[in-house]
MDTraj code that builds the backbone (N, CA, C; nanometers):
import mdtraj as md
import numpy as np

residues = "UNK UNK UNK UNK UNK UNK UNK UNK UNK UNK UNK UNK UNK UNK UNK UNK UNK UNK UNK UNK UNK UNK UNK UNK UNK UNK UNK UNK UNK UNK UNK UNK UNK UNK UNK UNK UNK UNK UNK UNK UNK UNK UNK UNK UNK UNK UNK UNK UNK UNK UNK UNK UNK UNK UNK UNK UNK UNK UNK UNK UNK UNK UNK UNK UNK UNK UNK UNK UNK UNK UNK UNK UNK UNK UNK UNK UNK UNK UNK UNK UNK UNK UNK UNK UNK UNK UNK UNK UNK UNK UNK UNK UNK UNK UNK UNK UNK UNK UNK UNK UNK UNK UNK UNK UNK UNK UNK UNK UNK UNK UNK UNK UNK UNK UNK UNK UNK UNK UNK UNK UNK UNK UNK UNK UNK UNK UNK UNK UNK UNK UNK UNK UNK UNK UNK UNK UNK UNK UNK UNK UNK UNK UNK UNK UNK UNK UNK UNK UNK UNK UNK UNK UNK UNK UNK UNK UNK UNK UNK UNK UNK UNK UNK UNK UNK UNK UNK UNK UNK UNK UNK UNK UNK UNK UNK UNK UNK UNK UNK UNK UNK UNK UNK UNK UNK UNK UNK UNK".split()
xyz = np.array([
    [-2.0739, 10.0415, 5.0085],
    [-2.1221, 9.9666, 4.8586],
    [-2.0002, 10.0374, 4.7517],
    [-1.9828, 9.9305, 4.6598],
    [-1.8867, 10.0011, 4.5355],
    [-1.9451, 10.1112, 4.5014],
    [-1.8621, 10.1299, 4.4293],
    [-1.9254, 10.2885, 4.3903],
    [-1.9953, 10.2302, 4.2340],
    [-2.0724, 10.2901, 4.2237],
    [-2.1756, 10.2562, 4.1173],
    [-2.0553, 10.2368, 3.9930],
    [-1.9682, 10.3207, 3.9656],
    [-1.8545, 10.3014, 3.8476],
    [-1.7653, 10.1933, 3.8627],
    [-1.7898, 10.1502, 3.9750],
    [-1.6692, 10.0182, 4.0070],
    [-1.7897, 9.8937, 3.9831],
    [-1.8911, 9.8827, 3.9958],
    [-1.9813, 9.7558, 3.9872],
    [-1.9804, 9.6841, 3.8217],
    [-1.9937, 9.5596, 3.8409],
    [-2.0279, 9.4817, 3.7336],
    [-2.1562, 9.5087, 3.6894],
    [-2.1734, 9.4748, 3.5522],
    [-2.3211, 9.4725, 3.5055],
    [-2.4173, 9.4123, 3.6246],
    [-2.3678, 9.2752, 3.6992],
    [-2.4875, 9.2120, 3.7580],
    [-2.4711, 9.2562, 3.8916],
    [-2.3784, 9.3620, 3.9338],
    [-2.4141, 9.4015, 4.0590],
    [-2.4904, 9.4872, 4.0516],
    [-2.5016, 9.6189, 3.9512],
    [-2.5881, 9.6909, 3.9028],
    [-2.6948, 9.6445, 3.8998],
    [-2.7430, 9.5513, 3.8121],
    [-2.8820, 9.4713, 3.7770],
    [-2.9553, 9.4408, 3.9543],
    [-2.8555, 9.3862, 4.0441],
    [-2.9162, 9.3410, 4.1696],
    [-2.9488, 9.4614, 4.2144],
    [-2.8288, 9.5789, 4.2360],
    [-2.9324, 9.6951, 4.3183],
    [-3.0180, 9.7663, 4.2604],
    [-3.0227, 9.7407, 4.1433],
    [-3.1428, 9.8315, 4.0892],
    [-3.2690, 9.7010, 4.1018],
    [-3.2550, 9.6115, 4.1148],
    [-3.3749, 9.5308, 4.1346],
    [-3.4431, 9.5824, 4.2613],
    [-3.3109, 9.5837, 4.3578],
    [-3.3665, 9.5997, 4.5100],
    [-3.4460, 9.7281, 4.5348],
    [-3.4123, 9.8423, 4.4145],
    [-3.4292, 9.9417, 4.4295],
    [-3.5970, 9.9993, 4.3834],
    [-3.6176, 9.9076, 4.2937],
    [-3.7239, 9.9224, 4.2166],
    [-3.8276, 9.8434, 4.3125],
    [-3.7794, 9.7557, 4.4120],
    [-3.8957, 9.6537, 4.4628],
    [-3.9641, 9.7185, 4.5778],
    [-4.0043, 9.6622, 4.6449],
    [-4.0629, 9.6853, 4.7842],
    [-3.9699, 9.7793, 4.8914],
    [-3.8797, 9.7556, 4.8933],
    [-3.7833, 9.7798, 4.9843],
    [-3.7502, 9.9569, 4.9661],
    [-3.7320, 9.9786, 4.8186],
    [-3.6782, 10.0742, 4.7734],
    [-3.5859, 10.1381, 4.7884],
    [-3.4934, 10.0458, 4.8549],
    [-3.3717, 10.1031, 4.8915],
    [-3.2604, 9.9674, 4.9012],
    [-3.0969, 9.9688, 4.9396],
    [-3.0346, 9.8949, 4.9521],
    [-3.0426, 9.8654, 5.1128],
    [-3.0800, 9.7570, 5.1379],
    [-3.0717, 9.6756, 5.2825],
    [-2.9124, 9.6791, 5.3236],
    [-2.8801, 9.7406, 5.4550],
    [-2.7557, 9.7268, 5.4965],
    [-2.6796, 9.5791, 5.4588],
    [-2.7080, 9.4924, 5.5051],
    [-2.6279, 9.3736, 5.4752],
    [-2.6123, 9.3574, 5.2998],
    [-2.6680, 9.3906, 5.2118],
    [-2.6493, 9.3848, 5.0871],
    [-2.4751, 9.4474, 5.0375],
    [-2.4638, 9.5646, 5.1490],
    [-2.3258, 9.6134, 5.1213],
    [-2.2329, 9.4765, 5.0801],
    [-2.2439, 9.3525, 5.1466],
    [-2.1719, 9.2348, 5.1886],
    [-2.1799, 9.1481, 5.0813],
    [-2.3045, 9.1374, 5.0914],
    [-2.3832, 9.0310, 4.9878],
    [-2.3375, 9.0975, 4.8455],
    [-2.3495, 9.1991, 4.7952],
    [-2.2937, 9.2263, 4.6149],
    [-2.1687, 9.1832, 4.5784],
    [-2.0917, 9.1285, 4.7034],
    [-1.9604, 9.0767, 4.6342],
    [-2.0100, 8.9668, 4.5482],
    [-2.1303, 8.9018, 4.5304],
    [-2.1879, 8.7906, 4.4961],
    [-2.3138, 8.8149, 4.4391],
    [-2.3203, 8.9076, 4.3308],
    [-2.4327, 8.9581, 4.3233],
    [-2.5428, 8.8575, 4.2682],
    [-2.5279, 8.7443, 4.2350],
    [-2.6279, 8.6234, 4.2437],
    [-2.6976, 8.5872, 4.3647],
    [-2.6086, 8.5620, 4.4140],
    [-2.6438, 8.5525, 4.5664],
    [-2.7039, 8.6654, 4.6486],
    [-2.6724, 8.7963, 4.6275],
    [-2.7241, 8.8994, 4.6756],
    [-2.8778, 8.9110, 4.6333],
    [-2.8804, 8.9028, 4.5063],
    [-3.0195, 8.9001, 4.4568],
    [-3.1218, 8.7946, 4.5032],
    [-3.0650, 8.6927, 4.5208],
    [-3.1920, 8.5727, 4.5581],
    [-3.1927, 8.5994, 4.7160],
    [-3.0930, 8.6509, 4.7708],
    [-3.1344, 8.6855, 4.9452],
    [-3.1731, 8.7957, 4.9672],
    [-3.1858, 8.9003, 4.9096],
    [-3.2540, 8.9890, 4.9214],
    [-3.4263, 8.9940, 4.8775],
    [-3.4452, 8.9091, 4.7742],
    [-3.5561, 8.8564, 4.6853],
    [-3.6590, 8.7978, 4.8159],
    [-3.5632, 8.7062, 4.9067],
    [-3.6281, 8.6097, 4.9868],
    [-3.6586, 8.7081, 5.1244],
    [-3.5897, 8.8267, 5.1097],
    [-3.5759, 8.9088, 5.2290],
    [-3.7363, 8.9906, 5.2170],
    [-3.7122, 9.0428, 5.1009],
    [-3.8338, 9.1323, 5.0470],
    [-3.9893, 9.0426, 5.0983],
    [-3.9931, 8.8934, 5.0098],
    [-4.0952, 8.8477, 5.0446],
    [-4.1420, 8.8213, 5.1933],
    [-4.0615, 8.7630, 5.2749],
    [-4.0832, 8.7635, 5.4015],
    [-4.1155, 8.8484, 5.5020],
    [-4.0507, 8.9705, 5.4476],
    [-4.0971, 9.0919, 5.5039],
    [-4.2059, 9.1558, 5.4680],
    [-4.2264, 9.1372, 5.3446],
    [-4.3676, 9.2222, 5.3423],
    [-4.5018, 9.1447, 5.2670],
    [-4.4603, 9.0106, 5.2705],
    [-4.5450, 8.9205, 5.1592],
    [-4.5989, 8.7865, 5.2494],
    [-4.6252, 8.7855, 5.3705],
    [-4.6336, 8.6766, 5.4620],
    [-4.7818, 8.7056, 5.5425],
    [-4.8536, 8.6093, 5.6066],
    [-4.9475, 8.6168, 5.6732],
    [-4.9656, 8.6888, 5.8327],
    [-4.8343, 8.7151, 5.8614],
    [-4.8096, 8.7684, 5.9915],
    [-4.8033, 8.9177, 6.0030],
    [-4.8120, 9.0078, 5.8997],
    [-4.8474, 9.1296, 5.8881],
    [-4.7264, 9.2095, 5.9578],
    [-4.7140, 9.3334, 5.9492],
    [-4.6114, 9.4033, 5.9794],
    [-4.5745, 9.4264, 6.1053],
    [-4.6810, 9.4292, 6.2088],
    [-4.6514, 9.4427, 6.3576],
    [-4.5741, 9.3141, 6.3824],
    [-4.6193, 9.1913, 6.3604],
    [-4.5793, 9.0657, 6.3955],
    [-4.4053, 9.0433, 6.3437],
    [-4.4233, 9.0865, 6.2073],
    [-4.2846, 9.0439, 6.1580],
    [-4.1946, 9.1380, 6.2255],
    [-4.2247, 9.2739, 6.2659],
    [-4.1186, 9.3478, 6.3066],
    [-4.0792, 9.3096, 6.4577],
    [-4.1825, 9.2240, 6.5289],
    [-4.1347, 9.1751, 6.6309],
    [-4.0699, 9.0766, 6.6418],
    [-4.0871, 9.0089, 6.5450],
    [-3.9692, 8.8612, 6.5267],
    [-3.8165, 8.9465, 6.4889],
    [-3.8171, 9.0445, 6.4089],
    [-3.6975, 9.0964, 6.3525],
    [-3.6087, 9.1853, 6.4741],
    [-3.7124, 9.2315, 6.5817],
    [-3.6504, 9.2815, 6.6925],
    [-3.5921, 9.2036, 6.7965],
    [-3.6822, 9.0902, 6.7796],
    [-3.6166, 8.9784, 6.8830],
    [-3.4781, 8.9023, 6.8381],
    [-3.4946, 8.8864, 6.7034],
    [-3.3465, 8.8401, 6.6200],
    [-3.2140, 8.9240, 6.6484],
    [-3.2584, 9.0690, 6.6175],
    [-3.1568, 9.1887, 6.6144],
    [-3.1035, 9.1771, 6.7711],
    [-3.2033, 9.1788, 6.8513],
    [-3.1629, 9.1806, 7.0500],
    [-3.0418, 9.0590, 7.0526],
    [-3.1582, 8.9432, 7.0125],
    [-3.0142, 8.8106, 7.0312],
    [-2.9049, 8.8270, 7.0110],
    [-2.8892, 8.8463, 6.8377],
    [-2.7579, 8.8542, 6.7790],
    [-2.6631, 8.9974, 6.8285],
    [-2.7646, 9.1107, 6.8653],
    [-2.6866, 9.2438, 6.8981],
    [-2.6548, 9.2836, 6.7758],
    [-2.7342, 9.2903, 6.6665],
    [-2.7205, 9.3588, 6.5470],
    [-2.7639, 9.5039, 6.5301],
    [-2.6794, 9.6188, 6.5503],
    [-2.7030, 9.7442, 6.5906],
    [-2.7673, 9.8042, 6.4853],
    [-2.7253, 9.8015, 6.3493],
    [-2.8000, 9.8317, 6.2638],
    [-2.9145, 9.7855, 6.2175],
    [-2.9603, 9.6595, 6.2279],
    [-3.0816, 9.5738, 6.2215],
    [-3.1733, 9.6416, 6.3384],
    [-3.1271, 9.6559, 6.4440],
    [-3.2232, 9.7250, 6.5589],
    [-3.2791, 9.8584, 6.5183],
    [-3.1570, 9.9418, 6.4937],
    [-3.2004, 10.0840, 6.4916],
    [-3.3100, 10.0889, 6.3877],
    [-3.2769, 10.0512, 6.2752],
    [-3.3655, 10.0201, 6.1469],
    [-3.5214, 9.9616, 6.1851],
    [-3.5372, 9.8548, 6.2244],
    [-3.6448, 9.7857, 6.2547],
    [-3.6923, 9.8173, 6.4284],
    [-3.6517, 9.8913, 6.4588],
    [-3.7235, 9.9559, 6.5814],
    [-3.8011, 10.0799, 6.5139],
    [-3.7639, 10.1482, 6.4366],
    [-3.8385, 10.2139, 6.3694],
    [-3.9645, 10.1863, 6.3045],
    [-3.9546, 10.0814, 6.2153],
    [-4.0690, 9.9941, 6.1371],
    [-4.1435, 9.9542, 6.2248],
    [-4.1085, 9.8716, 6.3257],
    [-4.1920, 9.8230, 6.4342],
    [-4.2738, 9.9437, 6.5105],
    [-4.2105, 10.0567, 6.5355],
    [-4.3029, 10.1519, 6.5993],
    [-4.4509, 10.2235, 6.5002],
    [-4.3802, 10.2051, 6.3739],
    [-4.4532, 10.2479, 6.2743],
    [-4.5864, 10.1608, 6.2354],
    [-4.5326, 10.0276, 6.2597],
    [-4.6182, 9.9349, 6.2659],
    [-4.7227, 9.8774, 6.3732],
    [-4.7059, 9.9495, 6.4766],
    [-4.8024, 9.9523, 6.5818],
    [-4.7294, 9.8765, 6.7253],
    [-4.6167, 9.8338, 6.7205],
    [-4.5681, 9.7781, 6.8241],
    [-4.5439, 9.8648, 6.9185],
    [-4.5623, 9.8373, 7.0490],
    [-4.6137, 9.8971, 7.1777],
    [-4.4584, 9.9321, 7.2218],
    [-4.4222, 10.0612, 7.2388],
    [-4.2743, 10.1165, 7.2845],
    [-4.2420, 10.0364, 7.3924],
    [-4.3210, 9.9921, 7.4835],
    [-4.2907, 9.8932, 7.6036],
    [-4.2254, 9.7729, 7.5946],
    [-4.2934, 9.7090, 7.4741],
    [-4.2535, 9.5897, 7.4155],
    [-4.1201, 9.5609, 7.3579],
    [-4.0869, 9.7041, 7.2961],
    [-3.9636, 9.7119, 7.2377],
    [-3.8548, 9.7275, 7.3436],
    [-3.8930, 9.8266, 7.4403],
    [-3.7986, 9.8428, 7.5569],
    [-3.7861, 9.6913, 7.6284],
    [-3.8432, 9.6456, 7.6651],
    [-3.8398, 9.5117, 7.7230],
    [-3.7450, 9.4261, 7.6346],
    [-3.7671, 9.4219, 7.5345],
    [-3.6930, 9.3442, 7.4217],
    [-3.5520, 9.3938, 7.4617],
    [-3.5180, 9.5068, 7.4475],
    [-3.3361, 9.5610, 7.4293],
    [-3.3386, 9.5235, 7.5715],
    [-3.4105, 9.5351, 7.6585],
    [-3.3434, 9.5168, 7.8053],
    [-3.3418, 9.3348, 7.8152],
    [-3.3643, 9.2755, 7.7283],
    [-3.3564, 9.1191, 7.7581],
    [-3.4496, 9.0635, 7.8631],
    [-3.5784, 9.1877, 7.8852],
    [-3.6917, 9.1225, 7.9514],
    [-3.7682, 9.0534, 7.8838],
    [-3.8679, 8.9876, 7.9654],
    [-3.9758, 8.9271, 7.8666],
    [-4.0984, 9.0150, 7.8548],
    [-4.1399, 9.0675, 7.7701],
    [-4.2603, 9.1919, 7.7440],
    [-4.3861, 9.1508, 7.7520],
    [-4.4885, 9.2349, 7.8350],
    [-4.6271, 9.1913, 7.8451],
    [-4.6872, 9.1788, 7.7157],
    [-4.7461, 9.1026, 7.6513],
    [-4.8419, 9.1114, 7.5145],
    [-4.9924, 9.1026, 7.5936],
    [-5.0328, 9.1736, 7.5053],
    [-5.1916, 9.1976, 7.5298],
    [-5.2681, 9.0433, 7.4352],
    [-5.1908, 9.0665, 7.3247],
    [-5.2417, 8.9497, 7.2330],
    [-5.1872, 8.8259, 7.1912],
    [-5.2500, 8.7189, 7.1631],
    [-5.1895, 8.5909, 7.1608],
    [-5.0962, 8.5524, 7.0417],
    [-5.1153, 8.6182, 6.9211],
    [-5.0337, 8.6035, 6.8096],
    [-4.9062, 8.6545, 6.8327],
    [-4.9013, 8.8083, 6.9244],
    [-4.7461, 8.8428, 6.9569],
    [-4.6986, 8.7567, 7.0533],
    [-4.7572, 8.7520, 7.1465],
    [-4.7002, 8.6568, 7.2644],
    [-4.6508, 8.5025, 7.1593],
    [-4.7222, 8.4529, 7.0535],
    [-4.6720, 8.3210, 7.0214],
    [-4.5522, 8.3540, 6.9449],
    [-4.5113, 8.4777, 6.8611],
    [-4.4526, 8.5367, 6.7872],
    [-4.3130, 8.5150, 6.8471],
    [-4.2936, 8.6043, 6.9903],
    [-4.2094, 8.6085, 7.0755],
    [-4.1628, 8.4741, 7.1277],
    [-4.2630, 8.4016, 7.1752],
    [-4.1970, 8.2795, 7.2460],
    [-4.1302, 8.1773, 7.1361],
    [-4.1885, 8.1644, 7.0182],
    [-4.1257, 8.0755, 6.9179],
    [-3.9903, 8.1338, 6.8948],
    [-4.0050, 8.2730, 6.8669],
    [-3.8381, 8.3367, 6.8560],
    [-3.7825, 8.3056, 6.9552],
    [-3.7786, 8.3457, 7.0529],
    [-3.7091, 8.3213, 7.1807],
    [-3.6434, 8.1809, 7.2114],
    [-3.7391, 8.0768, 7.1787],
    [-3.6796, 7.9473, 7.1792],
    [-3.5994, 7.9100, 7.0475],
    [-3.6515, 7.9385, 6.9146],
    [-3.5579, 7.9074, 6.8322],
    [-3.4173, 7.9537, 6.8595],
    [-3.4181, 8.0839, 6.8812],
    [-3.2787, 8.1542, 6.8909],
    [-3.2027, 8.0840, 7.0046],
    [-3.2828, 8.0699, 7.1047],
    [-3.1895, 7.9822, 7.2425],
    [-3.1914, 7.8574, 7.2096],
    [-3.2385, 7.7963, 7.1479],
    [-3.2587, 7.6522, 7.1826],
    [-3.2433, 7.5411, 7.0145],
    [-3.2616, 7.6395, 6.9350],
    [-3.2992, 7.5830, 6.7972],
    [-3.3789, 7.5052, 6.7510],
    [-3.5111, 7.4993, 6.8661],
    [-3.6388, 7.4226, 6.8241],
    [-3.7298, 7.4856, 6.9363],
    [-3.8389, 7.4390, 6.9166],
    [-3.9462, 7.4351, 6.9693],
    [-4.0311, 7.3137, 7.0498],
    [-4.0789, 7.3276, 7.1582],
    [-4.1558, 7.2377, 7.2114],
    [-4.2689, 7.1559, 7.1243],
    [-4.3244, 7.0542, 7.1650],
    [-4.4751, 7.0285, 7.1089],
    [-4.5418, 7.1391, 7.1349],
    [-4.5733, 7.1507, 7.2516],
    [-4.6740, 7.2468, 7.3173],
    [-4.6884, 7.3649, 7.2466],
    [-4.5218, 7.4433, 7.2763],
    [-4.5411, 7.5463, 7.2070],
    [-4.5605, 7.5658, 7.0634],
    [-4.4925, 7.4598, 6.9690],
    [-4.5762, 7.4495, 6.8284],
    [-4.7395, 7.4390, 6.8042],
    [-4.7807, 7.3886, 6.8996],
    [-4.9446, 7.3911, 6.9011],
    [-4.9709, 7.4897, 6.9136],
    [-4.9301, 7.5958, 7.0432],
    [-4.9961, 7.7297, 7.0404],
    [-4.9594, 7.8429, 6.9318],
    [-4.8562, 7.7876, 6.8880],
    [-4.8125, 7.9008, 6.7650],
    [-4.8882, 7.8710, 6.6486],
    [-4.9465, 7.7328, 6.6140],
    [-5.0155, 7.7087, 6.5433],
    [-5.1644, 7.7455, 6.5397],
    [-5.2065, 7.7404, 6.6853],
    [-5.3272, 7.8080, 6.7029],
    [-5.3503, 7.9675, 6.6862],
    [-5.2549, 8.0200, 6.7334],
    [-5.2471, 8.1900, 6.6955],
    [-5.1962, 8.2239, 6.5794],
    [-5.1341, 8.1460, 6.5059],
    [-5.0933, 8.2157, 6.3766],
    [-5.1138, 8.1443, 6.2582],
    [-5.1589, 8.0084, 6.2872],
    [-5.2009, 7.9041, 6.1387],
    [-5.0809, 7.8440, 6.1309],
    [-5.0503, 7.7181, 6.0639],
    [-4.9479, 7.6916, 6.0128],
    [-4.8819, 7.7484, 5.9014],
    [-4.9017, 7.8123, 5.8276],
    [-4.8397, 7.9037, 5.7088],
    [-4.7855, 7.9950, 5.8091],
    [-4.8652, 8.0442, 5.8937],
    [-4.7869, 8.1924, 5.9917],
    [-4.6406, 8.1174, 6.0561],
    [-4.6649, 7.9611, 6.1059],
    [-4.5571, 7.9295, 6.1482],
    [-4.4619, 7.9056, 6.0821],
    [-4.4844, 7.8725, 5.9547],
    [-4.3407, 7.8507, 5.8710],
    [-4.2929, 7.9961, 5.8333],
    [-4.3872, 8.0787, 5.7726],
    [-4.3349, 8.2011, 5.7660],
    [-4.2553, 8.2568, 5.9063],
    [-4.2742, 8.2175, 5.9761],
    [-4.2029, 8.3117, 6.1194],
    [-4.0713, 8.2031, 6.1234],
    [-4.0738, 8.0962, 6.1349],
    [-3.9385, 8.0242, 6.1027],
    [-3.8402, 8.0693, 5.9939],
    [-3.8882, 8.1045, 5.8815],
    [-3.8128, 8.1367, 5.7802],
    [-3.7788, 8.2964, 5.7865],
    [-3.8510, 8.3696, 5.8797],
    [-3.8335, 8.5102, 5.8603],
    [-3.7156, 8.5124, 5.9908],
    [-3.7055, 8.4256, 6.0729],
    [-3.5915, 8.4193, 6.1805],
    [-3.4808, 8.3754, 6.1088],
    [-3.4808, 8.2776, 6.0540],
    [-3.3580, 8.2169, 5.9464],
    [-3.3416, 8.3182, 5.8632],
    [-3.3723, 8.4352, 5.8212],
    [-3.3534, 8.5246, 5.7225],
    [-3.2659, 8.6184, 5.7909],
    [-3.3481, 8.6458, 5.9260],
    [-3.2713, 8.7436, 5.9654],
    [-3.1560, 8.7513, 6.0669],
    [-3.1310, 8.5995, 6.0912],
    [-3.0267, 8.5749, 6.1664],
    [-2.9278, 8.5428, 6.0789],
    [-2.9327, 8.5291, 5.9265],
    [-2.8728, 8.5592, 5.8225],
    [-2.8205, 8.7194, 5.8133],
    [-2.9207, 8.7926, 5.8236],
    [-2.8777, 8.9350, 5.8468],
    [-2.8110, 9.0067, 5.9277],
    [-2.8189, 8.9316, 6.0556],
    [-2.7543, 8.9616, 6.1810],
    [-2.6192, 8.9057, 6.1578],
    [-2.5723, 8.7915, 6.1134],
    [-2.4244, 8.7515, 6.0963],
    [-2.3820, 8.8335, 5.9922],
    [-2.4437, 8.8845, 5.9134],
    [-2.3666, 8.9573, 5.7848],
    [-2.3089, 9.1195, 5.8615],
    [-2.4248, 9.1559, 5.9136],
    [-2.3973, 9.3067, 5.9811],
    [-2.2829, 9.2886, 6.0771],
    [-2.3102, 9.1462, 6.1491],
    [-2.1801, 9.1522, 6.2663],
    [-2.0400, 9.1321, 6.2414],
    [-2.0300, 9.0110, 6.1349],
    [-1.9128, 8.9750, 6.0525],
    [-1.8439, 9.0632, 5.9601],
    [-1.9220, 9.1605, 5.9126],
    [-1.8485, 9.2574, 5.8099],
    [-1.8531, 9.3872, 5.8917],
    [-1.9022, 9.3897, 6.0486],
    [-1.9094, 9.5261, 6.0997],
    [-1.9842, 9.6422, 6.0252],
    [-2.1117, 9.6017, 5.9563],
    [-2.2014, 9.6837, 5.8964],
    [-2.2818, 9.7614, 6.0155],
    [-2.2287, 9.8306, 6.0763],
    [-2.3044, 9.8846, 6.1807],
    [-2.3518, 10.0367, 6.1513],
    [-2.3436, 10.1083, 6.2659],
    [-2.4147, 10.2367, 6.2632],
    [-2.3063, 10.3275, 6.2562],
    [-2.3353, 10.4339, 6.1965],
    [-2.2438, 10.5314, 6.1841],
    [-2.1683, 10.5554, 6.3212],
    [-2.0511, 10.6310, 6.3221],
    [-1.9672, 10.6565, 6.4545],
    [-2.0418, 10.7627, 6.5090],
    [-2.0883, 10.8451, 6.4696],
    [-2.1960, 10.9628, 6.5266],
    [-2.3320, 10.9080, 6.6253],
    [-2.3650, 10.7952, 6.5621],
    [-2.4837, 10.7404, 6.6661],
    [-2.4247, 10.6298, 6.7312],
    [-2.4898, 10.6396, 6.8772],
    [-2.4125, 10.5454, 6.9733],
    [-2.5451, 10.4576, 6.9453],
    [-2.4823, 10.2967, 7.0178],
    [-2.5595, 10.1909, 6.9572],
    [-2.6464, 10.2084, 7.1064],
    [-2.7585, 10.1365, 7.0802],
    [-2.8893, 10.1272, 7.1904],
    [-2.8643, 9.9952, 7.2649],
    [-2.8112, 9.9223, 7.1945],
    [-2.7952, 9.7800, 7.2447],
    [-2.6252, 9.7800, 7.3097],
    [-2.6684, 9.7245, 7.4199],
    [-2.5675, 9.6846, 7.5003],
    [-2.4649, 9.5961, 7.4537],
    [-2.3260, 9.6205, 7.3884],
    [-2.2579, 9.5222, 7.3383],
    [-2.1095, 9.5409, 7.3642],
    [-2.0443, 9.4789, 7.4188],
    [-1.9175, 9.5284, 7.4934],
    [-1.7859, 9.4902, 7.3311],
    [-1.8453, 9.3786, 7.2719],
    [-1.7206, 9.3773, 7.1837],
    [-1.7511, 9.4091, 7.0711],
    [-1.8844, 9.5093, 7.0071],
    [-1.8908, 9.6058, 6.9288],
    [-1.8041, 9.6972, 6.9019],
    [-1.7423, 9.7345, 6.8103],
    [-1.6398, 9.8587, 6.7756],
    [-1.6670, 9.9147, 6.6313],
    [-1.6970, 10.0441, 6.6303],
    [-1.7427, 10.1013, 6.5320],
    [-1.6397, 10.1223, 6.4558],
    [-1.5112, 10.1545, 6.4849],
    [-1.4207, 10.1746, 6.4065],
    [-1.3422, 10.0198, 6.3412],
    [-1.3836, 9.9141, 6.4085],
    [-1.3393, 9.7534, 6.3444],
    [-1.4427, 9.7038, 6.2438],
    [-1.4453, 9.8036, 6.1267],
    [-1.5240, 9.7572, 6.0013],
    [-1.4322, 9.6621, 5.8949],
    [-1.4726, 9.5716, 5.8831],
    [-1.4262, 9.4770, 5.7928],
    [-1.4288, 9.5133, 5.6059],
    [-1.5992, 9.5747, 5.6103],
    [-1.5838, 9.6125, 5.4556],
    [-1.5977, 9.7772, 5.4623],
])
top = md.Topology()
chain = top.add_chain()
for i, resn in enumerate(residues, 1):
    res = top.add_residue(resn, chain, resSeq=i)
    for name in ("N", "CA", "C"):
        top.add_atom(name, md.element.get_by_symbol(name[0]), res)
traj = md.Trajectory(xyz[None], top)
């Protein structure tokens, strides 16, 4: 992040808005986004809505975020949201399976639907009519719309973290295997 004294008034306002919101702190991708404070404010506001104000609830939201973080090998996103997922009640076995690129065993249909939609969207960019119908049955149409938007937002966050090398501190080893990640190769 730019030093507070080096920030423009618009940058400070965007940061203050995030800190006073539901997050209570600056999300890591905002380190890059703050270079355009208007964009940063709008993106983080969308993220706050998608993370805290959907019909999916925290457990399903965090499940979708972890699938996205694993798909893009976004280390910082994985590390932060693994903690949130555990706090929200997502089983450690499910998290471990996602980290290993294995299919988790789900005991409930909404979680299975979130996982299946996320995997298909991230790999193929679409879902079949059959999967769409299953997702609507499990999540409702508003839930499917929220899930698609959530995945899009966390793809943006992953792209930002990976492009600008906003990863883990050097003292923390990444949990996800990724031969191209280099802690010392940061762009910002």
